[in-house]
TORTI-466519 format. One line per 2 residues: number of its first residue (from 1); their letters; for each residue z, x, y of C-alpha. Coordinates in Angstrom, 3 decimals, decimal comma, padded with zeros to 6 digits, always signed. Each point is the difference from the previous one (the first is absolute). Layout:
<nodes>
NUM	A	Z X Y  ...
</nodes>
This chain:
<nodes>
1	MI	-005,756 +007,316 +034,239  +002,455 +002,727 -000,963
3	PA	+001,263 -000,057 -003,629  +003,486 +001,203 +000,964
5	VV	+000,394 -002,927 +002,382  -000,911 -002,498 -002,719
7	IS	+002,402 +001,708 -002,428  +002,798 -000,088 +002,582
9	KK	-000,447 -003,740 +000,522  +000,575 -000,725 -003,673
11	RD	+002,806 +002,583 -000,075  +001,658 -002,009 +002,769
13	RE	-000,505 -003,272 -001,930  -002,713 -001,385 +002,266
15	QL	-002,905 -002,067 -001,287  -003,372 +001,739 -000,183
17	SN	-003,085 -001,726 +001,353  -003,100 -000,567 -002,091
19	DE	-001,824 +002,662 +002,034  +002,763 +002,549 -000,633
21	IE	-000,018 -000,656 -003,722  -003,797 +000,231 -000,158
23	FM	+000,091 +003,254 +001,982  +002,426 +001,634 -002,436
25	IQ	-001,636 -001,264 -003,197  -003,588 +000,679 +001,031
27	GY	+000,956 +003,414 +001,362  +001,790 +000,915 -003,206
29	AR	-002,923 -001,167 -002,138  -002,419 +002,117 +002,083
31	GS	+002,276 +003,039 +000,012  +000,726 +000,110 +003,736
33	IP	+003,658 -000,877 -000,646  +001,669 +002,526 -002,330
35	DY	+002,307 -000,611 -002,942  +003,112 +001,004 +001,889
37	QM	-000,496 -002,674 +002,661  -000,821 -002,695 -002,542
39	SA	+003,072 +001,090 -001,987  +002,107 -000,497 +003,111
41	LA	-001,433 -003,478 +000,551  +000,504 -000,912 -003,660
43	MA	+003,657 +001,054 +000,201  +000,475 -001,981 +003,224
45	IF	-001,471 -003,073 -001,720  +002,185 +000,633 -003,050
47	LN	+003,135 +000,131 +002,152  -000,780 -002,758 +002,507
49	GM	-002,391 -002,350 -001,768  -002,837 -002,078 +001,430
51	SE	-000,476 -003,593 +001,099  -002,262 -002,373 -001,950
53	QE	-002,693 +000,469 +002,629  +000,256 +003,783 -000,179
55	IS	-000,317 -000,111 -003,797  -003,062 -002,218 +000,263
57	NL	-001,543 +002,318 +002,596  +000,807 +003,053 -002,120
59	TD	-001,675 -001,581 -003,038  -003,101 -000,907 +002,026
61	AM	-000,186 +003,521 +001,451  +000,165 +001,514 -003,490
63	IA	-002,824 -002,263 -001,197  -002,083 +000,778 +003,105
65	SG	+000,201 +003,741 -000,749  -002,656 -000,514 -002,685
67	SR	-002,190 -002,469 -001,871  +000,582 -002,910 -002,384
69	LA	-001,290 -000,572 -003,524  -002,962 -002,344 -000,114
71	KV	-000,019 -002,960 -002,385  -002,530 +000,515 -002,795
73	DD	-000,375 -003,722 -000,877  +001,966 -003,269 +000,047
75	TP	+002,443 +001,060 -002,728  +003,598 -000,452 +001,208
77	RV	+001,524 +003,340 +000,961  +003,693 +000,676 -000,666
79	DK	+002,504 +002,817 -000,091  +003,662 +000,800 -000,567
81	HS	+002,265 +002,368 +001,846  +003,370 +001,306 -001,076
83	TG	+002,414 +001,657 +002,398  +000,735 +002,489 -002,767
85	GL	+002,688 +000,614 -002,559  +000,904 +002,179 -002,950
87	GD	-002,238 -000,707 -002,974  -002,184 -002,427 +001,957
89	KT	-003,330 +000,119 -001,786  -001,096 -003,639 +000,273
91	SL	-003,132 +000,816 +002,053  -001,580 +001,758 -002,969
93	IL	+000,352 -003,181 -002,052  -000,536 -002,660 +002,653
95	AP	-003,384 +001,151 +001,345  -001,928 -000,184 -003,299
97	LL	+001,957 -003,099 -001,038  -001,174 -001,934 +003,072
99	AC	-003,536 +001,332 -000,315  -000,087 -001,823 -003,344
101	CE	+000,618 -003,217 +001,970  -003,254 +000,347 +001,995
103	LH	+001,730 +001,394 +003,046  -000,854 +003,157 +001,909
105	VP	+002,864 +002,454 +000,447  -000,727 +002,821 +002,495
107	MI	+003,391 +001,717 -000,216  +000,437 +002,679 +002,655
109	SG	+003,083 +001,918 -001,104  +002,059 +002,950 +001,136
111	RG	+001,939 +002,975 -001,224  +003,725 +000,335 -000,531
113	LG	+002,313 -000,586 +002,930  +003,576 +001,240 -000,132
115	IT	+001,442 -000,329 -003,501  -002,578 -002,492 -001,263
117	GG	-003,221 +000,943 -001,699  -003,453 -000,942 +001,262
119	TL	-002,642 -001,949 -001,880  -002,626 +002,652 +000,754
121	DK	+002,246 +002,760 -001,364  +000,467 -001,942 -003,229
123	LE	-003,721 -000,644 -000,439  -000,864 +003,635 +000,651
125	AI	+002,018 +000,809 -003,129  -003,045 -001,460 -001,814
127	SG	-002,479 +002,796 -000,603  -002,906 -000,145 +002,480
129	FK	+001,157 -003,160 +001,801  -001,359 -000,082 +003,566
131	TN	+002,067 -001,545 +002,782  -002,264 +000,921 +002,919
133	LS	-002,752 -002,593 -000,297  -002,261 -000,814 +002,941
135	ES	-000,387 -003,519 +001,331  -003,383 -000,296 -001,717
137	DI	+001,609 +001,166 -003,268  +002,677 -002,679 +000,401
139	ES	-002,564 -002,723 +000,614  -002,073 +001,100 -002,994
141	QL	+003,009 +000,083 -002,321  +001,172 -003,439 +001,106
143	RS	-003,387 -001,358 -001,041  -000,030 +001,771 -003,372
145	VG	+003,683 +000,000 -001,023  +001,788 -002,371 +002,354
147	CV	+002,816 +002,376 +000,897  +000,545 +003,417 +001,512
149	IT	+003,097 +002,036 +000,844  -000,639 +002,782 +002,468
151	GA	+001,329 +001,672 +003,104  -000,952 -000,949 +003,522
153	TD	-003,425 +001,313 +000,964  -000,484 +002,228 +003,029
155	TL	-001,237 -003,004 +001,950  +002,407 -002,671 -001,317
157	VP	+003,161 -000,045 +002,160  -000,014 +003,804 +000,529
159	AD	+003,042 -000,214 +002,275  +002,112 -001,296 -002,864
161	KK	-001,246 +002,675 -002,378  +001,334 +002,682 +002,355
163	LY	+003,204 -001,803 +000,907  +000,769 -000,879 -003,638
165	GL	+000,406 +003,658 -000,976  +001,874 +000,842 +003,189
167	RD	+002,649 -002,672 -000,611  +000,671 +001,359 -003,474
169	VT	+001,227 +003,366 +001,315  +001,666 -001,125 +003,240
171	AT	+002,578 -002,445 -001,446  -001,670 -003,006 +001,667
173	VP	-001,076 -001,874 -003,133  +002,493 -002,951 +000,029
175	SI	-001,074 -001,498 +003,334  -001,025 -003,668 -000,037
177	PL	-002,498 +000,319 +002,900  -001,641 +003,111 -001,479
179	IT	-000,046 -001,403 -003,530  -001,459 -003,293 +001,223
181	AS	-002,789 +001,626 +002,002  -000,808 +002,450 -002,796
183	IM	-000,205 -002,623 -002,719  -001,721 -002,759 +001,908
185	SK	-002,528 +002,191 +001,795  -001,380 +001,140 -003,357
187	KI	+000,131 -003,431 -001,568  -001,610 -001,838 +002,921
189	AE	-002,691 +002,702 +000,113  -000,814 -000,849 -003,635
191	TL	-001,244 -003,424 +001,214  +002,254 -001,915 -002,374
193	DA	+000,256 -003,705 -000,710  +003,497 +000,299 -001,477
195	LV	+002,772 +002,554 -000,269  +003,246 +000,096 -001,976
197	LD	+002,860 +002,247 +001,069  +002,612 +001,596 -002,245
199	VK	+002,863 +000,788 +002,381  +002,674 +002,032 -001,758
201	FG	+003,654 +000,682 +000,749  +002,707 +002,132 -001,579
203	SG	+000,803 +003,656 -000,479  -003,404 +000,675 -001,551
205	AF	-001,931 -001,445 +002,967  -000,507 +000,823 +003,668
207	LA	+002,100 -003,000 +000,990  +003,581 +000,016 -001,209
209	TE	+000,881 -003,673 +000,405  -001,508 -003,370 -000,758
211	AL	+000,442 -000,988 +003,650  -002,211 +002,886 +001,133
213	AE	-002,588 -000,953 -002,617  -000,070 -003,515 +001,415
215	QL	-000,506 +001,362 +003,510  -002,938 +002,102 -001,143
217	AA	-001,517 -002,863 -002,012  +000,176 -002,235 +003,070
219	SL	-001,631 +002,663 +002,165  -002,809 +000,583 -002,492
221	MR	-000,644 -003,690 -000,504  -000,167 -000,650 +003,751
223	VG	-002,692 +002,640 +000,394  -001,899 -001,336 -003,017
225	KN	+000,139 -003,541 +001,336  -001,273 +001,079 +003,402
227	AG	-002,917 +001,794 -001,672  -000,990 -003,053 -002,033
229	VK	+000,952 +001,533 -003,374  +001,884 -002,285 -002,413
231	TT	+003,133 +002,080 -000,527  +002,831 -000,576 -002,475
233	AL	+002,943 +002,200 -000,899  +002,540 +000,708 -002,707
235	IT	+003,307 +001,708 +000,716  +000,679 +002,268 -002,972
237	DM	+003,036 +001,903 -001,218  -000,166 +003,794 -000,086
239	TQ	+003,640 +000,778 -000,728  -001,418 +001,757 -003,048
241	PL	-003,458 +001,210 -001,069  -002,705 -002,441 -001,051
243	GE	-000,839 +000,562 -003,644  +001,072 +003,101 -001,890
245	MI	-002,159 +002,729 +001,513  +000,192 +001,717 +003,408
247	GN	-002,646 +002,570 +000,854  -003,771 +000,186 -000,013
249	AC	-001,648 +000,585 -003,387  +002,857 -001,753 -001,775
251	EV	-000,410 -003,079 +002,238  -003,706 -000,117 -000,797
253	DE	+000,878 -000,007 -003,684  +002,463 -002,846 +000,510
255	SV	-002,582 -001,971 +001,991  -002,464 +000,369 -002,858
257	EV	+002,638 -001,403 -002,359  +000,331 -003,110 +002,174
259	LQ	-003,789 -000,354 +000,283  -000,113 +000,066 -003,793
261	GG	+002,453 -002,905 -000,227  +003,200 +002,013 -000,443
263	GP	+002,174 +002,131 +002,249  +003,288 -000,831 +001,728
265	SD	+000,564 -003,695 +000,630  +001,049 +000,461 +003,643
267	VR	-003,251 +001,790 +000,895  -002,068 -002,712 -001,685
269	EL	+001,995 -002,832 +001,567  -000,195 +001,314 +003,549
271	TI	-003,726 +000,762 -000,258  -000,735 -003,509 -001,243
273	EL	+002,121 -001,608 +002,729  -001,799 +001,944 +002,741
275	AA	-003,446 -000,698 -001,434  +000,794 -003,676 -000,499
277	RL	+000,618 -000,442 +003,738  -003,496 +001,262 +000,720
279	LI	-001,545 -002,405 -002,501  +001,749 -002,828 +001,835
281	ST	-000,929 +001,311 +003,471  -003,689 +000,142 -000,942
283	QC	+000,153 -003,378 -001,819  -001,024 +001,598 -003,273
285	ET	+002,995 -001,839 -001,467  +001,947 -002,969 +001,325
287	NL	+003,465 +000,764 -001,392  +001,994 +003,096 -000,859
289	DD	+000,548 -000,827 -003,655  -003,742 -000,189 -000,674
291	AR	-000,527 +003,199 +001,998  +002,664 +001,853 -001,996
293	LR	-001,469 -001,185 -003,300  -003,519 +001,073 +000,978
295	LS	+001,195 +003,466 +001,038  +002,129 +000,443 -003,123
297	RL	-002,994 -000,739 -002,212  -002,124 +002,570 +001,849
299	LD	+002,640 +002,661 -000,686  +000,416 -000,991 -003,627
301	NG	-003,689 -000,371 -000,925  -001,061 +003,416 +001,315
303	AA	-002,135 -001,255 +002,897  +002,181 +001,625 +002,682
305	ME	+000,026 +003,320 -001,849  -003,765 -000,079 -000,376
307	RF	-000,364 -000,591 +003,740  +002,404 +002,871 +000,747
309	ER	-002,106 +002,303 -002,194  -003,114 -001,029 +001,930
311	MV	+001,734 +000,702 +003,321  +001,184 +003,420 -001,159
313	QA	-003,452 +000,900 -001,306  -001,672 -001,188 +003,208
315	QG	+002,299 +002,299 +001,996  -000,752 +003,036 -002,172
317	GS	+003,113 -000,112 -002,142  +000,519 +000,308 -003,717
319	LS	+002,790 -001,774 -001,875  -000,917 +001,800 -003,206
321	SS	+001,236 +003,290 +001,417  +003,712 +000,462 -000,650
323	RP	+002,423 +000,032 +002,917  +002,423 +002,877 -000,595
325	LG	+003,698 -000,770 +000,355  +002,740 +002,540 +000,678
327	KS	+002,569 +001,224 -002,491  +002,640 -002,613 -000,738
329	RR	+003,714 +000,540 +000,711  +002,532 -002,774 -000,580
331	FL	+002,844 -000,937 +002,322  +002,977 -001,236 -002,005
333	AS	+002,865 -002,331 +000,870  +003,240 +001,911 +000,578
335	HS	+002,094 -003,028 -001,008  -000,317 -003,545 -001,288
337	GL	-000,249 -003,076 +002,207  -002,516 -002,029 +001,965
339	VS	-002,702 +001,411 +002,259  +001,280 -001,428 +003,297
341	SL	-002,471 +001,509 +002,483  -003,053 +002,225 +000,340
343	DG	-000,671 +001,857 +003,267  -003,753 -000,239 +000,457
345	QL	+000,004 +002,467 +002,878  +001,442 +002,709 -002,236
347	LG	-002,344 -000,859 -002,882  -002,928 +000,264 +002,406
349	QA	+001,297 +003,310 +001,294  +000,145 +001,221 -003,592
351	II	-003,702 -000,812 -000,420  -000,787 +001,923 +003,198
353	AM	+002,145 +002,947 -001,138  -002,121 +000,208 -003,167
355	GG	-003,245 -000,051 +002,018  -000,932 -003,636 -000,560
357	GR	+000,193 -000,793 +003,721  -000,567 +001,817 +003,281
359	KI	+002,456 +001,924 +002,159  -002,672 +000,672 +002,648
361	AG	-003,279 -001,730 +000,882  -002,959 +000,997 -002,173
363	EA	+002,111 +001,649 -002,694  -001,505 -000,076 -003,505
365	ID	+001,670 -002,219 -002,592  +000,818 +000,808 -003,605
367	FS	-001,235 -003,126 -001,785  +001,755 +000,893 -003,247
369	VG	+003,600 -000,343 +001,195  +001,976 -003,202 -000,183
371	IK	+003,061 -001,904 -001,093  +000,274 -002,462 -002,896
373	MH	+002,862 -002,479 +000,361  +001,815 -000,897 -003,219
375	SK	+002,816 -002,040 +001,554  +000,064 -002,577 +002,798
377	IG	+002,738 -001,471 +002,167  +002,432 -002,170 -001,947
379	ES	-000,763 +001,548 -003,392  +002,715 +001,425 -002,240
381	VE	-000,207 +003,690 -000,860  +001,938 +002,291 -002,305
383	TG	+001,115 +003,584 +000,526  -002,911 +002,337 -000,739
385	QA	-002,624 -002,743 +000,241  -003,216 +000,903 +001,842
387	LL	-000,032 -001,775 +003,359  -003,394 +001,413 +000,924
389	EI	-002,255 +002,954 -000,625  -001,820 +002,167 +002,470
391	LC	-003,505 +001,389 -000,524  -000,459 +003,440 +001,529
393	DD	-001,206 +003,422 -001,147  +001,822 +001,928 +002,741
395	ES	+003,549 +000,653 -001,246  +001,389 +000,834 +003,439
397	AS	-001,449 -003,195 +001,473  +001,356 -001,940 -002,976
399	DQ	+003,480 +001,359 +000,643  -000,195 -001,065 +003,638
401	AL	-001,211 -003,471 -000,980  +002,796 -000,449 -002,517
403	RL	+002,608 +000,862 +002,630  -001,392 -002,776 +002,198
405	IE	-000,159 -002,423 -002,920  +003,635 +000,704 -000,863
407	QA	+000,943 -001,383 +003,429  -002,426 -002,925 -000,265
409	IV	+001,412 -001,807 -003,036  +003,410 -001,660 +000,014
411	IS	+001,563 -001,181 -003,267  +002,898 -002,405 +000,405
413	SS	+002,633 -000,826 -002,584  +000,279 -003,548 +001,417
415	EK	-002,649 -002,682 -000,435  +001,002 -001,503 +003,358
417	TA	-001,248 +003,044 +001,903  -003,533 -000,103 -001,393
419	QG	-002,468 -001,088 +002,659  -003,772 -000,322 +000,304
421	KT	-002,580 -001,964 -001,914  +002,719 -001,558 -002,115
423	AT	+000,758 -002,006 +003,154  -003,231 +000,271 +002,019
425	AL	-003,359 -001,516 -000,923  -002,943 +002,353 -000,405
427	WR	-001,907 -001,951 +002,668  +000,116 -003,085 +002,189
429	DY	-002,507 -001,806 +002,191  +000,180 +000,554 +003,708
431	SS	-001,606 -002,878 +001,867  +001,907 -000,424 +003,253
433	IE	-003,301 +000,352 +001,875  -002,764 -002,405 -000,870
435	N	-003,601 +001,174 +000,336
</nodes>
């Protein structure tokens, strides 16, 4: 086959055969198909989409590019995946929380895509934390700790590992076929019994609208069902950041607060709701109320925090070492009123401008930068009140971030114009597909 011919078919909105998809994915994983040709195919998919069969074939081809994680015993194996959003740090809390429930959680995570931070980037803000574990390391840690959060190994879905970084810098992140294949190839390769999906929408997510989030949830759940993985999903609101902190080190600190029984209520609530679905899917609990109560107790009694400490130690990290944060500068309200909207894209761009995200693939991240939100949508503010503060040691980068933030926050003088979580629930079940 000729790569350009396959690319041209998708460019012209034709359906690719299973053989054509396998040829492109396997060739890219082996290095015989270069980045520029895979970039062209990714853009063609982004623009023209894929059929359900093509998405299924793409997912299978990604899985076939490498190996799968072996089960270590009969313990139910579960995981969670979020499509990403500003301040989304639930993975850091959920993995040790579920490990306390006698479940194995082999969480294969990624780095930041677009404006949203990556779980691996956050964890690497912890001194010494290793995110490049081998498959044998993963198996050993599941036996000893019950949970692990690491990057994909060289042999676990290597095609996705390469394509993941390429999408970030080629403006092809918000593509339902590519997102579906990327997420589900990794999750199916983990040999899971159950999976819960956190599909986000809003200005702080990849998907702008709730309708698009529903489309992606349906696509993901279809693939999960076909693979025999019990898959549930929540549609969650990302019209504003989750919690107070956006960044890397600062999000770790906020996660620790939740693991210790405190922290922002929205972060705690969403984490519990996601984890509760997995307790139901694995029949560890028979109803959601009991599942929520069990999880709440594990956060409040210190068990989840103790398990997180064990996971960090097992992966070479140290929570006792301080995580430096950048110099604080406050952003003040220019007039009184209600916070009517927050532009998550601009807030994310501000993080990137300060060095907390990547402009190009492989770029180093400054873990110390971040944003702390003081006001949320629908809240009243007074002239001169701090709406947020940025954390950054580089004054020039801080100035650039503040210019973006100035455009991101809208204060209205009328209560009727305030929109967001005052009118939209933090999450809702999505169960249009039974599996």
